[in-house]
C-alpha positions as CSV (number, residue, x, y, z in Angstrom):
1,X,-36.1,48.9,-38.0
2,X,-33.9,45.8,-38.2
3,X,-30.6,47.5,-37.2
4,X,-29.1,46.7,-33.8
5,X,-27.4,49.3,-31.6
6,X,-25.5,49.1,-28.4
7,X,-24.6,51.6,-25.6
8,X,-23.0,51.2,-22.2
9,X,-24.1,54.5,-20.6
10,X,-23.7,56.6,-18.6
11,X,-27.3,57.7,-18.8
12,X,-26.5,61.2,-20.1
13,X,-24.2,59.8,-22.7
14,X,-26.9,57.3,-23.8
15,X,-29.6,60.0,-24.1
16,X,-27.1,62.1,-26.1
17,X,-26.5,59.2,-28.5
18,X,-30.2,58.7,-29.3
19,X,-30.3,61.4,-32.1
20,X,-27.7,59.4,-34.0
21,X,-29.7,56.2,-33.5
22,X,-32.8,58.0,-34.8
23,X,-30.9,59.4,-37.8
24,X,-29.6,55.9,-38.7
25,X,-33.1,54.6,-38.9
26,X,-33.5,53.2,-35.4
27,X,-33.9,49.6,-34.3
28,X,-33.2,47.4,-31.3
29,X,-31.0,48.8,-28.5
30,X,-28.7,46.7,-26.3
31,X,-27.3,48.1,-23.0
32,X,-24.1,46.6,-21.8
33,X,-21.5,47.2,-19.0
34,X,-18.2,48.9,-19.7
35,X,-15.2,50.1,-17.8
36,X,-15.6,53.6,-19.3
37,X,-18.7,54.6,-17.3
38,X,-19.0,56.2,-13.9
39,X,-22.0,54.0,-13.1
40,X,-21.9,50.5,-14.4
41,X,-24.8,49.5,-16.7
42,X,-26.5,46.7,-14.7
43,X,-29.7,44.8,-15.6
44,X,-31.5,46.9,-13.0
45,X,-30.3,50.2,-14.5
46,X,-31.4,48.9,-18.0
47,X,-34.8,48.0,-16.6
48,X,-35.2,51.5,-15.3
49,X,-34.4,53.0,-18.7
50,X,-36.4,50.5,-20.7
51,X,-40.0,52.0,-20.3
52,X,-38.7,55.5,-21.5
53,X,-36.6,54.2,-24.4
54,X,-39.3,51.8,-25.8
55,X,-41.8,54.6,-26.2
56,X,-39.5,56.3,-28.6
57,X,-40.7,55.6,-32.2
58,X,-37.2,54.8,-33.4
59,X,-36.5,52.2,-30.6
60,X,-38.2,48.9,-31.2
61,X,-36.9,47.1,-28.1
62,X,-34.4,47.4,-25.3
63,X,-32.3,44.5,-23.8
64,X,-29.4,44.2,-21.4
65,X,-26.4,42.2,-22.8
66,X,-22.9,41.4,-21.6
67,X,-21.2,43.2,-24.5
68,X,-21.8,45.3,-27.5
69,X,-23.8,44.0,-30.5
70,X,-24.3,45.7,-33.9
71,X,-23.6,49.4,-34.2
72,X,-21.6,50.5,-31.1
73,X,-22.7,54.0,-30.2
74,X,-19.8,54.2,-27.7
75,X,-17.2,54.6,-30.4
76,X,-17.2,58.4,-30.0
77,X,-15.1,57.9,-26.8
78,X,-12.1,57.2,-29.1
79,X,-12.8,60.4,-31.1
80,X,-13.4,63.0,-28.3
81,X,-13.6,66.6,-29.5
82,X,-13.5,69.3,-26.9
83,X,-15.3,71.8,-29.1
84,X,-18.4,69.6,-29.5
85,X,-21.3,68.5,-27.3
86,X,-21.8,64.8,-26.7
87,X,-24.6,64.4,-29.2
88,X,-22.5,66.0,-31.9
89,X,-19.5,63.9,-31.1
90,X,-21.6,60.7,-31.6
91,X,-23.2,62.0,-34.8
92,X,-19.8,62.9,-36.4
93,X,-18.4,59.5,-35.3
94,X,-21.1,57.8,-37.3
95,X,-21.2,60.2,-40.2
96,X,-24.6,61.8,-39.7
97,X,-25.3,65.6,-39.5
98,X,-25.6,67.3,-36.2
99,X,-29.1,67.0,-34.9
100,X,-31.2,70.3,-35.4
101,X,-30.7,72.5,-32.3
102,X,-34.4,73.2,-31.7
103,X,-35.9,69.8,-32.4
104,X,-36.7,67.3,-29.6
105,X,-35.7,63.7,-29.9
106,X,-37.4,62.4,-26.7
107,X,-41.1,62.1,-26.0
108,X,-43.2,60.9,-23.1
109,X,-46.7,59.4,-23.1
110,X,-47.9,62.1,-20.8
111,X,-46.5,65.0,-18.7
112,X,-46.7,64.8,-14.9
113,X,-47.3,68.3,-13.6
114,X,-45.7,67.8,-10.1
115,X,-44.1,71.2,-9.9
116,X,-43.4,74.2,-12.1
117,X,-39.7,74.0,-11.4
118,X,-37.6,70.8,-11.2
119,X,-34.1,70.8,-9.8
120,X,-31.4,68.2,-9.6
121,X,-27.6,68.2,-8.9
122,X,-25.4,65.1,-9.0
123,X,-22.0,64.8,-7.2
124,X,-20.0,65.2,-10.4
125,X,-19.4,68.1,-12.8
126,X,-19.7,71.0,-10.5
127,X,-18.8,74.7,-11.0
128,X,-18.2,76.5,-7.7
129,X,-18.6,79.8,-9.4
130,X,-22.2,78.7,-9.9
131,X,-23.1,78.0,-6.3
132,X,-24.4,81.5,-5.8
133,X,-26.8,80.9,-8.7
134,X,-28.1,77.8,-7.0
135,X,-28.8,79.7,-3.8
136,X,-30.5,82.5,-5.8
137,X,-32.6,79.9,-7.7
138,X,-33.6,78.3,-4.4
139,X,-34.7,81.7,-3.0
140,X,-36.6,82.5,-6.2
141,X,-38.3,79.2,-7.0
142,X,-38.4,77.2,-3.8
143,X,-42.2,77.6,-3.3
144,X,-42.7,76.2,-6.8
145,X,-40.0,73.5,-7.0
146,X,-39.1,69.9,-6.3
147,X,-35.8,68.0,-6.3
148,X,-35.3,64.8,-8.4
149,X,-32.4,62.4,-8.3
150,X,-31.2,60.0,-5.6
151,X,-32.0,60.5,-1.9
152,X,-28.2,61.1,-1.3
153,X,-28.2,63.9,-3.9
154,X,-31.3,65.4,-2.3
155,X,-29.8,65.3,1.2
156,X,-26.6,67.0,-0.1
157,X,-28.6,69.7,-2.0
158,X,-30.6,70.5,1.1
159,X,-27.4,70.9,3.2
160,X,-25.4,72.8,0.5
161,X,-28.1,75.0,-1.0
162,X,-31.4,74.8,0.9
163,X,-34.2,72.3,1.6
164,X,-36.6,71.4,-1.2
165,X,-39.3,68.7,-1.4
166,X,-38.0,65.5,-2.8
167,X,-40.0,63.7,-5.5
168,X,-39.2,60.1,-5.8
169,X,-39.4,58.4,-9.2
170,X,-39.1,54.6,-9.7
171,X,-37.8,54.6,-13.3
172,X,-36.6,57.0,-16.0
173,X,-40.0,57.3,-17.7
174,X,-41.5,58.6,-14.5
175,X,-38.6,61.0,-14.2
176,X,-39.0,62.2,-17.8
177,X,-42.8,62.8,-17.2
178,X,-42.0,65.1,-14.2
179,X,-39.4,67.0,-16.3
180,X,-41.9,67.2,-19.2
181,X,-44.6,68.6,-16.9
182,X,-42.4,71.4,-15.6
183,X,-42.0,75.0,-16.7
184,X,-38.3,75.2,-15.9
185,X,-35.5,72.8,-15.1
186,X,-32.2,73.5,-13.3
187,X,-29.5,70.8,-13.5
188,X,-25.8,70.3,-13.7
189,X,-24.2,68.1,-16.4
190,X,-26.0,64.9,-15.6
191,X,-28.5,62.5,-17.1
192,X,-31.4,64.7,-15.9
193,X,-30.1,67.5,-18.0
194,X,-30.0,65.3,-21.1
195,X,-33.6,64.3,-20.5
196,X,-34.6,67.9,-20.4
197,X,-32.5,68.7,-23.5
198,X,-34.0,65.8,-25.4
199,X,-37.4,67.3,-24.8
200,X,-36.1,70.9,-25.3
201,X,-37.4,72.1,-22.0
202,X,-36.5,75.6,-20.7
203,X,-33.4,74.8,-18.7
204,X,-30.6,76.5,-16.7
205,X,-27.5,74.4,-16.8
206,X,-24.6,74.5,-14.3
207,X,-21.6,74.2,-16.6
208,X,-18.5,72.3,-15.5
209,X,-15.7,74.5,-16.9
210,X,-13.3,71.5,-17.2
211,X,-15.8,69.4,-19.2
212,X,-17.9,71.6,-21.4
213,X,-19.7,69.0,-23.5
214,X,-23.4,69.9,-23.1
215,X,-23.8,73.2,-25.1
216,X,-26.7,73.6,-27.5
217,X,-27.2,77.0,-29.1
218,X,-31.0,77.2,-28.8
219,X,-33.8,79.2,-27.3
220,X,-34.6,78.3,-23.7
221,X,-31.2,77.0,-22.6
222,X,-29.3,79.2,-20.2
223,X,-25.6,78.2,-20.2
224,X,-24.5,79.0,-16.6
225,X,-20.8,79.5,-16.3
226,X,-20.6,81.9,-13.3
227,X,-22.4,83.8,-10.6
228,X,-23.8,86.3,-13.1
229,X,-26.1,83.8,-14.8
230,X,-29.6,85.3,-15.2
231,X,-32.6,83.2,-14.0
232,X,-35.8,83.2,-16.0
233,X,-39.1,84.6,-14.7
234,X,-41.9,82.1,-14.3
235,X,-45.3,82.7,-16.0
236,X,-48.5,83.2,-14.0
237,X,-49.2,80.0,-12.1
238,X,-52.4,78.0,-12.9
239,X,-53.8,76.0,-9.9
240,X,-53.7,72.2,-10.4
241,X,-56.6,69.9,-9.5
242,X,-55.7,67.9,-6.4
243,X,-54.5,64.5,-7.4
244,X,-54.5,62.8,-3.9
245,X,-57.0,62.5,-1.0
246,X,-54.4,63.1,1.7
247,X,-50.9,64.3,2.4
248,X,-49.4,63.5,5.8
249,X,-46.4,65.6,6.9
250,X,-44.6,64.3,10.0
251,X,-42.4,66.8,11.7
252,X,-39.5,65.0,13.5
253,X,-37.2,66.1,16.3
254,X,-34.4,63.5,16.9
255,X,-36.5,60.9,18.6
256,X,-36.1,57.9,16.3
257,X,-37.9,55.3,18.4
258,X,-41.0,57.5,18.5
259,X,-40.8,58.4,14.8
260,X,-40.6,54.7,13.8
261,X,-43.8,53.9,15.7
262,X,-45.6,57.0,14.4
263,X,-44.9,56.1,10.8
264,X,-46.1,52.5,11.3
265,X,-49.3,53.9,12.9
266,X,-49.9,56.3,10.0
267,X,-49.4,53.7,7.3
268,X,-51.8,51.3,9.0
269,X,-54.6,53.9,8.9
270,X,-54.6,55.0,5.3
271,X,-56.9,52.4,3.8
272,X,-59.1,53.6,1.0
273,X,-57.2,56.9,0.5
274,X,-54.8,58.0,-2.2
275,X,-52.0,59.5,-0.2
276,X,-48.4,60.3,0.4
277,X,-46.3,60.6,3.6
278,X,-43.4,63.0,4.0
279,X,-41.1,63.6,7.0
280,X,-39.5,66.9,7.7
281,X,-36.5,65.6,9.6
282,X,-35.2,68.4,11.8
283,X,-31.5,68.1,12.7
284,X,-31.4,65.1,10.4
285,X,-29.3,62.1,11.4
286,X,-28.3,58.9,9.7
287,X,-30.4,57.0,12.2
288,X,-33.6,58.9,11.5
289,X,-33.0,58.9,7.7
290,X,-32.6,55.1,7.9
291,X,-36.0,54.8,9.7
292,X,-37.6,57.0,7.1
293,X,-36.1,55.0,4.2
294,X,-37.2,51.7,5.7
295,X,-40.7,53.1,6.1
296,X,-40.7,53.8,2.3
297,X,-41.8,57.5,2.7
298,X,-40.3,60.7,1.5
299,X,-37.6,62.5,3.6
300,X,-36.8,66.1,3.8
301,X,-33.5,66.2,5.8
302,X,-33.0,69.6,7.6
303,X,-29.5,70.4,9.0
304,X,-31.0,72.5,11.8
305,X,-34.2,72.4,13.9
306,X,-36.5,74.5,11.7
307,X,-39.6,73.7,13.9
308,X,-43.0,73.1,12.3
309,X,-43.9,76.3,10.5
310,X,-40.9,76.6,8.1
311,X,-41.1,73.1,6.6
312,X,-45.0,73.2,6.4
313,X,-45.0,76.4,4.5
314,X,-41.8,76.3,2.4
315,X,-41.5,72.5,1.7
316,X,-45.0,71.2,1.9
317,X,-46.8,74.3,0.6
318,X,-45.4,74.3,-2.9
319,X,-46.1,70.7,-3.6
320,X,-49.4,70.3,-1.8
321,X,-51.6,68.5,-4.4
322,X,-54.0,66.7,-2.1
323,X,-57.6,67.6,-1.0
324,X,-56.7,67.2,2.6
325,X,-53.5,67.4,4.7
326,X,-52.5,66.1,8.2
327,X,-49.8,67.9,10.1
328,X,-48.5,65.4,12.6
329,X,-45.9,65.3,15.4
330,X,-43.5,62.4,15.5
331,X,-45.0,60.9,18.7
332,X,-48.6,60.2,17.7
333,X,-50.5,56.9,17.7
334,X,-53.5,57.0,15.4
335,X,-56.3,54.7,16.5
336,X,-58.8,55.3,13.7
337,X,-58.6,55.5,9.9
338,X,-57.9,58.9,8.4
339,X,-60.9,58.3,6.2
340,X,-63.2,58.8,9.2
341,X,-61.9,62.3,9.8
342,X,-62.0,63.2,6.1
343,X,-65.6,61.9,5.8
344,X,-66.6,64.2,8.7
345,X,-64.9,67.2,7.1
346,X,-66.6,66.5,3.8
347,X,-70.0,66.3,5.5
348,X,-69.5,69.4,7.6
349,X,-68.1,72.2,5.5
350,X,-68.4,74.7,8.4
351,X,-65.8,72.8,10.4
352,X,-62.2,73.7,9.5
353,X,-60.2,71.0,11.4
354,X,-60.7,67.4,12.6
355,X,-58.6,65.5,15.1
356,X,-58.6,62.7,17.6
357,X,-56.5,64.1,20.4
358,X,-58.8,65.8,23.0
359,X,-56.6,68.3,24.8
360,X,-57.9,68.6,28.4
361,X,-57.1,72.3,28.8
362,X,-59.5,73.4,26.1
363,X,-63.3,73.3,26.7
364,X,-65.9,72.4,24.0
365,X,-68.8,74.7,23.1
366,X,-71.0,71.9,21.7
367,X,-71.2,68.6,20.0
368,X,-72.1,67.2,16.6
369,X,-73.4,63.7,15.8
370,X,-71.9,61.9,12.8
371,X,-72.4,58.3,12.0
372,X,-73.5,57.5,15.5
373,X,-70.6,59.2,17.3
374,X,-70.5,62.5,19.1
375,X,-67.7,64.9,18.0
376,X,-66.7,67.7,20.4
377,X,-66.7,71.3,18.8
378,X,-64.0,73.6,20.0
379,X,-62.5,77.0,19.2
380,X,-59.1,76.3,20.5
381,X,-57.1,73.1,20.4
382,X,-53.6,71.7,20.7
383,X,-51.9,69.9,17.8
384,X,-51.1,66.3,17.5
385,X,-52.4,65.2,14.1
386,X,-54.4,68.2,12.8
387,X,-56.4,67.2,9.7
388,X,-57.7,70.0,7.4
389,X,-58.5,70.8,3.8
390,X,-55.4,71.9,1.9
391,X,-57.1,75.2,1.1
392,X,-57.5,75.9,4.8
393,X,-53.8,75.5,5.3
394,X,-52.9,77.6,2.3
395,X,-55.1,80.4,3.5
396,X,-53.2,80.5,6.8
397,X,-49.9,81.3,5.0
398,X,-47.7,83.0,5.8
399,X,-47.1,81.1,9.0
400,X,-45.3,82.9,11.9
401,X,-41.5,82.8,12.1
402,X,-41.8,81.3,15.6
403,X,-40.8,77.6,15.2
404,X,-43.4,76.0,17.4
405,X,-46.7,78.0,17.4
406,X,-48.3,76.3,14.5
407,X,-51.3,75.2,16.6
408,X,-52.0,78.6,18.0
409,X,-51.7,80.2,14.6
410,X,-54.3,77.8,13.2
411,X,-56.6,78.6,16.1
412,X,-56.3,82.3,15.3
413,X,-57.9,81.7,11.9
414,X,-61.2,81.4,13.9
415,X,-62.0,78.0,12.6
416,X,-64.0,75.3,14.3
417,X,-62.2,72.2,15.6
418,X,-64.1,68.9,15.7
419,X,-62.6,66.3,18.0
420,X,-63.4,62.6,18.2
421,X,-62.1,61.8,21.7
422,X,-60.0,58.8,22.4
423,X,-59.0,58.1,18.8
424,X,-55.4,59.5,19.0
425,X,-52.8,59.4,21.7
426,X,-49.5,61.2,22.3
427,X,-46.9,58.4,22.7
428,X,-44.1,60.7,23.9
429,X,-46.4,62.9,26.0
430,X,-46.4,63.2,29.8
431,X,-49.5,62.3,31.7
432,X,-50.5,66.0,32.3
433,X,-50.3,69.3,30.6
434,X,-49.1,72.5,32.3
435,X,-51.3,75.6,31.8
436,X,-49.7,78.4,33.7
437,X,-49.3,77.0,37.3
438,X,-52.0,74.3,36.8
439,X,-51.3,70.7,36.0
440,X,-54.2,69.3,33.9
441,X,-54.3,65.5,33.6
442,X,-54.4,64.1,30.1
443,X,-57.7,62.3,29.3
444,X,-56.3,59.5,27.1
445,X,-53.0,57.7,26.9
446,X,-51.6,54.8,24.9
447,X,-51.7,51.8,27.3
448,X,-50.6,48.3,26.2
449,X,-51.1,49.3,22.6
450,X,-54.6,50.7,23.0
451,X,-55.9,54.2,23.5
452,X,-57.6,54.2,27.0
453,X,-58.9,56.8,29.3
454,X,-56.3,57.7,32.0
455,X,-58.5,56.5,34.8
456,X,-59.2,53.1,33.2
């Protein structure tokens, strides 16, 4: 493979040009900037593409350059044909046959089975007759789906269609692995679609009627031109083995200063655990999204206050791939490593929940010693960082429609709560809890950065 090829993007155009590069024998690939693209090819964009491109057997290496070198795969732009898809335009421009409709030209080193359905929608190439299909797809697949793309695309999708879990990828190989591991993809005419097409994944495509250049006559591709597009039926799901120790979901309510401190507290207590942190951002604002982005965790922006139950079941539930889960408020200070609570649950299979916030209004019925400390056993508890096995949470589905009674619903499962007092504090909590007409003082508060008994 001594030939040198060049391409300027955009990413979908580049992926569509690869069958021609393969047919011409392959070789080195230079990526260069051009005024013709919507997103300029930068060294950073080339670096994101490089891991995926270099595992293709017909690509020997990938470099960024300031201009085209060798065979310029961008020449098709001067020979645009409205009756052809992008891949066929490139092949005709370079005198090679159209690539076989059913044959993949992209491969990955391994699939990443994050979700059965992967969705993505970029700001360009929309078909407003197709919006109803997006909403139907959200209703049909949301419990089995994740969104891929940029955080801005995800936020827009959540507002325009409905909230979905966001799966962040750091480069195009990671993205291609997620698409390869899916059962179904739903995209508009974007680079994500071309990744799916290159691997011949089952796909529903939102067709832009003004720019129809993505059509392949093959099995498994649904060409969606209007609201009558039929959506595929998923096969029977197969449970996946948990890939993480812990997922922490923080449910936020427009109190950014508390959210920032809570995220910092959580991140400081995750040592020794494989984990992920997600924030269900109720009535999402630019300020809270900025805090979440700076914390480097996933954000699910919600246009309204959906409470706790809805995001826990409909956003967290479908993508829950950890052994344990913590459902946290946005005003919690964690004083002990999460590994301590998880170790207790692993050693005590008869206990359903572990937590560090000891609610004063709920009496214990006993104690259990573990690693030299006494844990209180309760039948009823308030929330504030409730840690449980993921299977415990899933067995509690469906959660009630009421937006705030997550704690009481979990209590109704008749599980046993184990509390290690004084290891968690409510940072935004008042100094007492009202139960009926009684004011019950809290037992522990965060004082000068430490969790202390109230009377200390």
